[in-house]
C-alpha positions, 0 to 999 in steps of 0.5 A, a space after each residue: 513542477 519542483 518536488 521534494 521527496 522526504 523518504 526514500 523507501 519503496 513507495 517513495 522510489 516508485 512515485 519519484 521515478 514515475 513523477 521524474 519520468 513525467 517531466 517533474 523536477 525532483 529537486 531533492 531527496 531526504 532520507 535518515 541515511 545518505 546511502 538511501 537518499 543518494 540512491 533515489 537522488 541519483 535515479 531522479 536527478 536531485 540532490 540528496 541529504 540526510 538533514 531536513 534543514 538542508 532541503 530546498 524551501 522553494 519546492 512547489 510540493 513536498 511529498 512525505 513518504 515515511 513510516 506512519 509513526 514518524 509523521 507527527 514529529 517530522 511534519 513540524 520540523 519539515 514545515 519550519 520556515 515553509 509554512 505556506 508550502 504544500 505538504 502531502 503524505 502518502 499514508 493509507 491510515 493517517 488522517 489529514 489532521 496530522 498537518 495541524 494548522 498548516 495552510 496547505 496539507 494533503 494526501 496522495 495515497 497510491 494503493 499498491 504494494 511496492 518493492 524498490 527493484 520491481 517496476 510498476 505501471 503507475 498508470 494503472 494504480 488507483 491514487 486517492 487524494 485529499 486536501 485541507 483546502 481547495 488549492 491543496 486538493 487541486 495540486 494533489 489531483 494535478 500531481 496524481 493525474 500526471 502519473 495515474 489514470 485512476 485518481 479519486 478524492 477520498 476523505 480520511 475516514 473512508 481511506 482508513 477502511 480502504 487501507 484496512 481492506 488493502 491489508 486483507 487483500 494484499 498483506 494477509 493474502 501474501 502471508 497465506 502464500 507464505 504459510 502455503 510455501 512453508 507447508 509444501 516446501 516441508 514436503 519437498 515441493 517448490 512453492 511454484 507448484 502453487 502458482 497456477 492456482 494462485 494465478 487462476 484465483 486472481 483472474 476469477 475475482 477480476 470477473 466475479 465477486 470474491 463471495 462467488 469465487 470462493 471454493 473449498 471444504 469450508 464453504 460446505 463445512 466438510 468437517 471430515 476434511 477440516 478436522 483432517 487438515 487441522 490435525 496435519 497442523 498439530 505441530 504448529 498451533 498458530 497455523 492451526 488457529 489461522 486455519 480454524 478461524 479462516 474456515 469459520 469465517 468462510 463458512 459464516 459468509 456462506 451461511 449468511 445467505 449469500 447466493 451464487 457461491 461455488 463449492 
């Protein structure tokens, strides 16, 4: 299948490489900078360009992996002269309606965190698809199943909530690691000190519900410990506020009658 990539960032890089490895022909890569376009195009054997109008007009699919805010202005430019082609964006929070009156629009949303220099096993990544018509949905499924064994059709509204959940599970959790690193490193300890704890937490939620895996002073609302730890954050009010809100949220879940929570 001939595929054009519009975007050369982290998601585009990993998805284009995975599709290329499965035998798809990545004919061209567009990016706002030739450097980024050339880097990915060289890896997947396609042409590189920083001009949308130079992209081939005969691709089987155009996969758009750019920042969400760029989609409304980019899609009409990309679709000009290609109105009957198939276009897919990869965003978690952007609805299918962003394609407007185009005949064939769709979504291929791999729910994973990506880095350019870190290889991922795409076969294990859940991919969520949607299509404006039966043909677009079928093509989205064909592309997605060629790289992933976990493909699910999901409408735009539920995908918004899925992406929200992913922000909590990934982005916010990683920021908590950043805050923890800042605290221990100020005490002359390496962040690696936290890794066994992080790894065990991640393992636990693979076999039990997160509510059941929750531990710590906020579960039982141990006010002595909570206030003592809040005092340690007196010089960093934002961290203190985060600590207080997280503790309150944890305790509210505990108080809501959920059973099986460990202390």
